[in-house]
C-alpha positions in Angstrom: 25.4 -50.8 -32.6 27.6 -47.9 -31.8 28.9 -44.4 -33.0 32.1 -45.2 -34.7 33.7 -41.8 -35.1 33.6 -38.1 -34.0 32.4 -36.4 -30.9 30.0 -39.1 -29.8 32.5 -41.9 -30.7 31.8 -45.2 -28.9 28.3 -44.2 -27.6 26.0 -47.3 -27.6 22.9 -46.7 -29.8 19.6 -48.4 -29.0 17.8 -50.4 -31.8 14.3 -50.0 -32.7 12.4 -52.7 -30.9 11.2 -55.5 -33.3 12.5 -56.5 -36.6 10.9 -53.9 -38.8 14.2 -52.1 -39.5 17.6 -53.3 -40.8 20.5 -51.5 -39.0 23.6 -50.8 -41.0 26.5 -53.0 -40.0 29.6 -51.2 -38.3 31.9 -52.3 -41.1 29.5 -50.8 -43.7 29.0 -47.6 -41.6 32.9 -47.3 -41.4 33.4 -47.6 -45.1 30.5 -45.3 -45.9 32.0 -42.6 -43.7 35.4 -43.1 -44.9 33.9 -42.0 -48.3 31.7 -39.1 -47.0 34.2 -37.7 -44.4 35.6 -35.0 -46.7 32.1 -33.8 -47.4 30.6 -33.8 -43.8 31.9 -30.6 -42.3 29.0 -28.3 -42.1 26.9 -30.6 -44.3 23.0 -30.8 -44.0 22.1 -34.5 -43.8 18.8 -36.2 -44.4 18.4 -39.7 -42.9 15.3 -41.1 -44.7 13.6 -44.2 -43.5 15.9 -43.5 -40.4 15.2 -46.5 -38.2 17.3 -46.1 -35.1 19.0 -43.0 -36.6 22.6 -44.4 -36.5 23.6 -43.1 -39.9 22.4 -39.6 -39.3 23.7 -39.6 -35.7 27.2 -40.8 -37.2 26.9 -37.8 -39.6 26.3 -35.4 -36.8 29.1 -36.8 -34.7 31.7 -36.7 -37.6 30.9 -33.0 -38.4 27.6 -32.5 -40.3 25.9 -29.2 -39.2 22.4 -30.6 -39.1 20.4 -33.8 -39.7 16.8 -34.4 -40.3 15.6 -37.9 -39.4 12.4 -39.1 -41.1 10.6 -42.3 -40.3 7.0 -43.2 -40.3 7.2 -45.5 -37.3 6.6 -43.7 -33.9 8.7 -46.4 -32.3 11.6 -45.6 -34.6 11.1 -41.8 -34.0 11.1 -42.5 -30.2 14.3 -44.5 -30.6 16.0 -41.7 -32.6 15.2 -39.0 -29.8 16.6 -41.4 -27.2 19.9 -42.0 -29.2 20.1 -38.2 -30.0 19.8 -37.6 -26.2 22.5 -40.2 -25.5 25.0 -38.8 -27.9 24.2 -35.1 -27.0 23.4 -34.2 -30.6 19.8 -33.3 -30.4 20.4 -29.5 -30.6 21.5 -30.0 -34.3 18.7 -32.3 -35.4 15.1 -32.6 -36.3 13.0 -35.6 -36.2 9.9 -36.0 -38.5 7.3 -38.8 -37.8 6.2 -38.8 -41.5 5.7 -40.9 -44.5 9.2 -40.4 -46.4 7.5 -39.8 -49.8 5.2 -37.1 -48.4 8.3 -35.5 -46.6 10.3 -35.4 -49.9 7.3 -34.0 -52.0 6.6 -31.3 -49.4 9.8 -30.1 -47.6 11.3 -26.7 -48.4 14.6 -27.9 -47.0 17.7 -28.7 -49.1 20.5 -31.0 -48.2 24.0 -31.8 -49.0 23.6 -35.5 -48.5 20.5 -37.7 -48.5 20.7 -41.2 -47.2 17.9 -43.5 -48.3 17.7 -47.0 -46.6 14.1 -48.3 -46.7 12.8 -51.6 -45.7 13.9 -54.4 -48.2 12.1 -55.8 -51.3 9.4 -53.2 -51.5 10.7 -51.0 -54.2 10.6 -48.1 -51.8 14.3 -46.9 -52.5 13.6 -46.4 -56.3 10.3 -44.4 -55.5 12.3 -42.2 -53.1 15.2 -41.7 -55.4 12.8 -40.8 -58.4 11.2 -38.1 -56.2 14.7 -36.7 -55.2 15.5 -36.6 -58.9 12.3 -34.8 -59.9 13.0 -32.2 -57.1 16.5 -30.9 -57.7 15.7 -28.1 -55.2 16.0 -30.8 -52.5 19.8 -30.9 -53.2 22.3 -28.3 -52.6 25.1 -27.8 -55.3 27.3 -31.0 -55.6 25.0 -32.8 -53.2 25.1 -36.6 -52.8 22.2 -39.3 -52.5 23.2 -42.6 -51.0 20.9 -45.6 -51.3 21.4 -48.8 -49.1 19.7 -51.8 -50.5 20.2 -55.6 -50.9 22.2 -56.3 -54.0 19.2 -58.3 -55.4 17.0 -55.1 -55.4 19.4 -53.2 -57.8 17.9 -52.3 -61.1 19.0 -49.8 -63.7 17.5 -46.3 -63.3 17.7 -43.3 -65.5 17.6 -40.1 -63.7 17.4 -36.5 -65.2 19.3 -34.8 -62.3 21.4 -37.5 -60.6 24.3 -39.4 -61.9 25.5 -42.8 -60.5 28.9 -42.1 -59.3 29.9 -45.3 -57.5 28.6 -48.6 -56.1 30.0 -50.5 -53.3 29.0 -54.0 -52.2 29.5 -55.3 -48.7 28.1 -58.8 -48.4 24.3 -58.4 -48.7 24.5 -54.7 -48.6 24.9 -52.5 -51.6 25.6 -48.7 -51.3 24.8 -46.7 -54.5 26.3 -43.3 -54.6 24.6 -40.6 -56.8 25.6 -37.0 -57.4 23.7 -34.1 -58.4 24.5 -33.1 -61.9 25.2 -29.4 -62.7 22.1 -27.6 -64.1 23.6 -27.3 -67.6 24.2 -31.0 -67.7 20.8 -32.0 -66.3 18.9 -29.5 -68.4 17.0 -31.2 -71.4 17.9 -29.7 -74.7 15.2 -27.7 -76.6 13.7 -29.6 -79.4 
């Protein structure tokens, strides 16, 4: 596992000990950042269920202004901090050793990009996505939310403030790209 582009390119990242996380494959990360690159400069990035932090670190390396890493596991947070130190990106980051849902419900921060990659087969991605959709103040104008799941986990979802913009499948990884809808589109008509 390594940083694939930007200022920390080539830096090896440490995985979280054990098998409780599912690191993103380099080829999936390359494709993801080929898509996100035009929107990264100056972006505020949230890496939710961050694991080793490799996605948020990649965002920082490729130009994001700030990244917040949220993971409930103390081991994951310690790994993220080590990886941030190794990449010299700790000054533009915050780590939160918190439950992702509590963080989403209570944070006063807003983001340009939210990346959701929870443990598989627990329905956590949908719960997190629904909280984001119910709190449009979490998203800056034209923000994106990307969900990483196993294709078997995909199910239709109707969201008031987010629109499914794209979906990309890479073997047993599915990336769902949602975009914040403009207020006038997401507002419910008066009855």
